[in-house]
Backbone bond lengths (Angstrom), bond angles and torsions (degrees), N, CA, C in turn:
res aa  C-N    CA-C-N  psi(-1)  N-CA   C-N-CA  omega(-1)  CA-C   N-CA-C  phi
1 X - - - 1.350 - - 1.458 108.84 -
2 X 1.356 120.37 136.34 1.483 121.98 -173.15 1.545 106.20 -87.51
3 X 1.374 110.76 142.60 1.398 118.30 -179.03 1.608 113.20 -54.16
4 X 1.408 115.93 144.55 1.449 110.73 175.95 1.313 117.66 -72.19
5 X 1.280 121.94 151.91 1.475 126.32 -175.61 1.648 107.43 -77.57
6 X 1.277 112.84 172.66 1.486 116.10 175.63 1.410 117.00 -64.92
7 X 1.341 121.96 151.34 1.381 120.19 173.16 1.510 113.95 -67.20
8 X 1.288 118.02 169.51 1.424 116.59 -178.58 1.433 116.23 -58.56
9 X 1.389 113.67 -37.84 1.447 117.56 178.43 1.553 114.80 -59.50
10 X 1.377 107.86 -40.65 1.500 119.35 179.39 1.502 105.30 -65.60
11 X 1.232 117.41 -49.74 1.537 123.84 -177.65 1.555 109.22 -56.18
12 X 1.419 118.56 -45.25 1.364 120.04 171.84 1.458 120.50 -58.72
13 X 1.334 110.95 -38.73 1.516 118.35 179.14 1.639 104.27 -71.08
14 X 1.268 122.85 -38.60 1.378 125.78 179.02 1.555 108.23 -58.49
15 X 1.450 114.54 -49.35 1.444 121.24 172.69 1.456 113.49 -46.87
16 X 1.340 114.90 -53.33 1.456 118.30 -176.45 1.380 115.05 -64.92
17 X 1.333 119.37 -35.00 1.489 119.99 -178.97 1.630 103.18 -73.01
18 X 1.144 120.84 -40.60 1.572 119.34 -179.29 1.471 107.10 -64.35
19 X 1.344 118.25 -44.57 1.564 117.95 176.44 1.383 113.57 -58.75
20 X 1.258 117.04 -40.25 1.617 129.14 179.47 1.567 102.19 -56.85
21 X 1.368 110.67 -57.00 1.474 110.27 -169.87 1.523 114.34 -65.47
22 X 1.373 118.93 -29.74 1.410 117.06 169.81 1.510 114.01 -59.81
23 X 1.348 118.57 -25.81 1.353 122.81 -175.71 1.588 108.50 -75.16
24 X 1.443 116.43 -43.64 1.377 119.84 -164.54 1.523 114.39 -105.98
25 X 1.284 115.91 -2.64 1.604 120.26 -175.82 1.563 104.33 -128.50
26 X 1.355 114.04 171.02 1.388 120.57 175.79 1.549 110.90 -108.90
27 X 1.311 109.55 17.34 1.538 117.19 -175.46 1.481 109.07 -69.23
28 X 1.386 118.36 151.20 1.499 123.20 175.02 1.504 100.39 -77.16
29 X 1.284 113.33 167.53 1.429 127.54 170.70 1.502 112.44 -54.76
30 X 1.439 109.55 -51.80 1.424 117.02 178.34 1.664 112.69 -56.25
31 X 1.307 110.95 -42.11 1.620 112.61 172.28 1.401 111.77 -59.33
32 X 1.306 117.60 -41.42 1.569 118.69 -172.99 1.470 105.70 -67.45
33 X 1.354 117.23 -50.23 1.417 120.51 -177.78 1.608 114.79 -55.72
34 X 1.307 108.12 -41.11 1.504 110.80 177.46 1.497 111.69 -72.65
35 X 1.296 118.47 -33.75 1.561 122.14 167.74 1.554 111.35 -56.50
36 X 1.316 118.87 -38.37 1.357 116.32 -179.01 1.475 110.46 -77.28
37 X 1.203 116.55 -34.75 1.526 121.34 177.80 1.525 109.85 -58.28
38 X 1.281 115.89 -44.31 1.502 118.88 -174.95 1.579 105.21 -77.32
39 X 1.303 117.85 -40.76 1.524 114.37 178.88 1.528 117.81 -66.42
40 X 1.387 111.79 -43.26 1.398 115.10 -172.66 1.498 112.69 -99.52
41 X 1.265 119.41 -15.95 1.543 121.89 175.68 1.488 110.77 87.34
42 X 1.520 115.17 13.92 1.476 117.59 176.00 1.412 104.62 -155.54
43 X 1.399 110.65 152.34 1.478 114.31 169.20 1.439 120.86 -81.25
44 X 1.371 124.72 156.04 1.472 117.92 -178.89 1.518 109.92 -56.13
45 X 1.291 105.33 147.94 1.593 109.89 178.70 1.550 108.14 -85.43
46 X 1.309 112.75 -171.76 1.526 122.30 -169.74 1.519 105.22 -70.70
47 X 1.361 122.16 -40.74 1.543 120.22 178.65 1.497 105.00 -61.49
48 X 1.311 119.12 -52.02 1.518 120.35 -173.68 1.505 109.98 -50.45
49 X 1.301 114.38 -52.92 1.450 123.29 -171.18 1.588 105.83 -63.89
50 X 1.352 120.74 -46.10 1.362 122.94 178.06 1.506 115.26 -60.49
51 X 1.382 114.52 -47.76 1.357 120.61 178.89 1.599 114.19 -62.43
52 X 1.378 119.73 -46.32 1.410 117.57 177.31 1.572 108.25 -59.26
53 X 1.312 115.93 -53.08 1.353 117.67 -179.89 1.491 117.89 -49.78
54 X 1.337 109.67 -47.11 1.569 120.05 177.64 1.486 111.47 -56.29
55 X 1.415 117.98 -44.76 1.452 121.98 -177.25 1.437 109.92 -67.94
56 X 1.379 115.40 -48.48 1.500 118.98 -178.76 1.507 110.91 -62.20
57 X 1.272 123.41 -35.32 1.407 129.25 177.08 1.550 117.61 -64.75
58 X 1.329 105.24 -32.59 1.629 118.88 -176.17 1.457 113.47 -109.82
59 X 1.285 115.22 8.51 1.560 117.77 -174.15 1.450 116.22 -43.63
60 X 1.425 114.19 -50.44 1.402 115.11 178.96 1.400 122.08 -67.80
61 X 1.239 121.69 -31.01 1.487 125.73 175.25 1.466 108.59 -74.58
62 X 1.461 119.70 -39.18 1.394 121.99 175.32 1.520 111.53 -59.30
63 X 1.326 114.43 -41.70 1.536 118.18 -175.79 1.463 111.18 -67.26
64 X 1.403 118.55 -30.76 1.404 120.57 174.72 1.361 116.95 -65.66
65 X 1.399 122.08 -41.07 1.431 127.95 169.08 1.547 108.67 -61.00
66 X 1.338 119.16 -45.39 1.394 116.02 -178.02 1.527 117.32 -67.04
67 X 1.248 113.26 -31.69 1.475 125.56 179.94 1.652 106.75 -64.37
68 X 1.389 110.35 -42.13 1.482 110.80 179.04 1.482 119.43 -70.11
69 X 1.365 111.34 -16.25 1.429 114.89 -174.66 1.534 112.53 -117.68
70 X 1.303 122.46 3.74 1.482 127.08 -179.86 1.581 105.06 -105.14
71 X 1.236 116.23 61.60 1.451 122.52 -177.46 1.546 115.82 -36.07
72 X 1.293 113.85 111.84 1.461 116.97 177.94 1.466 116.23 76.89
73 X 1.415 121.13 6.46 1.329 126.68 174.65 1.499 115.18 -121.82
74 X 1.284 122.70 89.17 1.403 119.32 174.12 1.525 113.62 -47.99
75 X 1.308 123.59 147.65 1.420 126.48 177.68 1.487 113.01 -54.30
76 X 1.363 116.10 -38.73 1.499 113.98 -177.84 1.429 110.39 -69.60
77 X 1.459 124.64 -21.75 1.396 121.00 175.56 1.515 116.48 -79.95
78 X 1.315 116.28 -11.34 1.615 120.84 -176.45 1.524 98.02 -77.28
79 X 1.281 112.23 134.52 1.480 124.70 176.70 1.534 105.43 -50.43
80 X 1.363 116.36 150.31 1.420 118.90 -174.54 1.595 114.92 -68.87
81 X 1.349 119.04 -28.88 1.426 115.42 175.05 1.556 113.10 -74.27
82 X 1.281 116.35 -40.42 1.429 116.12 177.53 1.594 111.66 -61.24
83 X 1.384 106.86 -48.04 1.588 115.02 179.62 1.571 108.83 -54.32
84 X 1.391 119.18 -38.75 1.392 116.51 176.39 1.545 115.44 -68.43
85 X 1.342 115.10 -38.47 1.338 123.12 174.22 1.494 111.04 -55.42
86 X 1.330 117.64 -48.39 1.473 124.83 -169.75 1.572 103.68 -73.69
87 X 1.246 120.25 -38.04 1.614 122.00 -178.20 1.543 102.02 -71.03
88 X 1.170 124.97 -40.39 1.550 121.86 178.50 1.424 104.25 -62.93
89 X 1.281 124.31 -57.67 1.443 118.91 -172.57 1.580 117.45 -62.66
90 X 1.381 113.80 -34.08 1.468 113.64 173.36 1.561 110.96 -67.55
91 X 1.301 117.91 -32.63 1.600 117.72 176.98 1.472 105.57 -69.88
92 X 1.214 123.86 -42.62 1.459 127.13 -176.85 1.607 105.39 -56.47
93 X 1.263 114.40 -52.22 1.523 121.85 178.16 1.472 115.95 -58.15
94 X 1.241 115.45 -54.13 1.438 125.78 -179.14 1.437 115.32 -67.05
95 X 1.321 120.68 -32.72 1.404 125.65 177.94 1.585 111.07 -86.35
96 X 1.374 120.96 -11.30 1.300 128.83 -173.14 1.410 114.46 60.19
97 X 1.389 118.14 29.70 1.520 125.86 175.89 1.481 109.48 -71.05
98 X 1.337 116.37 -24.66 1.552 120.27 -172.93 1.444 107.23 -146.71
99 X 1.306 119.76 138.79 1.493 123.76 172.04 1.659 108.33 -49.84
100 X 1.373 115.91 135.35 1.450 115.79 -172.57 1.538 111.79 -55.65
101 X 1.422 117.67 -38.11 1.431 120.55 -176.33 1.520 105.76 -61.18
102 X 1.277 118.60 -50.70 1.390 119.35 179.63 1.472 118.31 -57.87
103 X 1.379 114.64 -40.89 1.408 121.93 -179.69 1.650 109.03 -59.12
104 X 1.327 108.35 -43.90 1.523 116.54 -179.37 1.558 109.58 -65.46
105 X 1.314 113.54 -51.59 1.489 119.54 -179.64 1.617 110.87 -53.26
106 X 1.238 112.12 -48.77 1.449 116.34 -177.49 1.491 112.29 -68.61
107 X 1.296 123.13 -34.63 1.451 129.48 177.74 1.577 107.81 -70.19
108 X 1.346 123.63 -39.37 1.447 122.40 168.52 1.368 115.45 -61.52
109 X 1.436 118.96 -45.23 1.447 130.58 -179.16 1.471 105.52 -57.00
110 X 1.283 123.24 -55.08 1.500 126.76 -174.81 1.568 108.27 -65.17
111 X 1.256 116.87 -43.33 1.439 121.92 176.73 1.533 111.02 -57.66
112 X 1.342 119.90 -52.47 1.416 119.76 175.54 1.427 116.50 -59.43
113 X 1.273 116.16 -35.50 1.549 121.59 -179.36 1.497 113.80 -68.77
114 X 1.442 110.68 -48.23 1.405 110.50 -175.63 1.642 115.01 -102.23
115 X 1.295 114.90 1.84 1.470 120.60 178.94 1.495 109.22 -126.68
116 X 1.412 112.63 -123.12 1.409 121.04 177.98 1.417 113.69 -129.10
117 X 1.434 119.88 165.06 1.401 118.93 179.15 1.593 110.64 -69.19
118 X 1.418 118.69 -27.40 1.358 126.84 -179.19 1.498 107.03 -67.36
119 X 1.362 118.91 -40.30 1.418 126.23 176.77 1.551 110.00 -61.53
120 X 1.408 107.19 -41.87 1.425 111.07 179.84 1.428 118.79 -58.41
121 X 1.383 114.30 -37.61 1.424 130.24 179.64 1.627 106.46 -64.71
122 X 1.363 115.04 -42.20 1.425 115.79 -177.89 1.581 109.87 -67.65
123 X 1.384 113.80 -43.05 1.498 121.58 179.87 1.593 108.09 -56.90
124 X 1.290 112.73 -45.71 1.476 117.25 -175.79 1.482 107.72 -68.90
125 X 1.354 122.07 -38.97 1.411 123.60 -175.78 1.596 109.95 -62.10
126 X 1.505 109.56 -47.50 1.458 118.29 -172.15 1.541 104.71 -62.92
127 X 1.399 119.88 -51.45 1.409 127.75 -166.91 1.686 106.57 -70.80
128 X 1.383 116.56 -30.26 1.559 123.18 176.02 1.495 103.11 -65.61
129 X 1.339 117.73 -48.34 1.502 117.69 -174.63 1.496 112.55 -64.70
130 X 1.346 114.33 -33.26 1.542 113.41 178.64 1.531 107.53 -73.48
131 X 1.327 121.96 -30.65 1.483 117.74 176.03 1.460 112.25 -73.76
132 X 1.340 123.38 -38.74 1.422 123.82 174.39 1.491 109.76 -56.62
133 X 1.364 117.39 -46.68 1.370 117.79 -174.13 1.572 115.15 -67.19
134 X 1.365 111.07 -32.62 1.481 118.48 169.98 1.511 114.37 -67.85
135 X 1.343 119.77 -34.04 1.443 124.05 174.56 1.564 106.41 -66.30
136 X 1.241 117.87 -44.50 1.587 120.60 -174.63 1.508 103.29 -62.05
137 X 1.338 116.49 -48.61 1.446 118.80 -170.92 1.552 107.97 -63.57
138 X 1.292 116.69 -41.72 1.520 121.18 175.91 1.560 110.57 -56.68
139 X 1.306 114.58 -53.12 1.488 120.87 178.57 1.580 109.38 -56.26
140 X 1.279 119.26 -40.03 1.429 116.08 -179.39 1.517 115.57 -74.99
141 X 1.371 115.18 -29.23 1.407 121.97 172.99 1.539 110.81 -67.75
142 X 1.187 120.34 -25.77 1.509 125.45 178.05 1.482 112.30 -97.19
143 X 1.344 118.18 4.09 1.484 120.99 -179.97 1.553 111.96 71.83
144 X 1.272 119.12 19.79 1.410 115.22 175.50 1.531 107.53 -97.40
145 X 1.341 115.99 166.19 1.518 118.95 178.68 1.540 106.22 -76.53
146 X 1.241 115.51 161.45 1.370 119.55 177.34 1.560 116.87 -50.45
147 X 1.227 123.51 153.18 1.423 122.18 -171.41 1.492 113.01 -72.52
148 X 1.346 118.12 5.53 1.501 120.07 -178.63 1.715 107.64 -75.68
149 X 1.244 117.75 -22.31 1.404 117.16 -168.50 1.554 109.69 -150.61
150 X 1.393 109.12 169.12 1.480 119.90 179.47 1.459 109.17 -81.57
151 X 1.215 118.00 148.41 1.487 124.80 172.86 1.619 111.80 -54.41
152 X 1.337 114.04 140.47 1.516 116.62 176.14 1.511 109.52 -54.92
153 X 1.356 118.42 129.64 1.442 118.51 172.38 1.608 105.24 -83.90
154 X 1.293 108.37 154.26 1.614 115.88 176.74 1.450 106.89 -66.00
155 X 1.338 117.67 130.44 1.463 118.69 178.21 1.480 118.14 -83.86
156 X 1.160 119.96 136.60 1.546 121.68 171.52 1.505 107.86 -120.73
157 X 1.390 108.03 88.13 1.456 110.24 -175.07 1.597 109.78 -87.74
158 X 1.245 117.42 14.22 1.428 119.12 -176.72 1.428 115.39 -104.49
């Protein structure tokens, strides 16, 4: 019987670490994957590989989204770990690989675990802004008012 693969939480952590390592080392993806295999005792699972490849392929588009919602913080000023976590969460949301609420919750959890509570608040704020903007766009596309208020009721002033 083959050993079970990592949980989704572990696969997400693995993806973040691989993305982080692409930011701070000159190692190839093959070298990074081999390093993970040696450290963790297993190779990245399908989700990890798909997520890392998806983030790397869409990095420029993801960074445009992050830049628009990280008020006063250009993406290149965000620490590499938090940047990797944000990129993964945005990819998960955009690709519909994970429900948005789960992607945000997991991104904040990873940030608080491997960085600081303040960084967790920053990640939560950026991702929350992205979600609110997406909801507003969906509302506008469907002809509904922005999600901040109820539709105007017909007035009967008589």
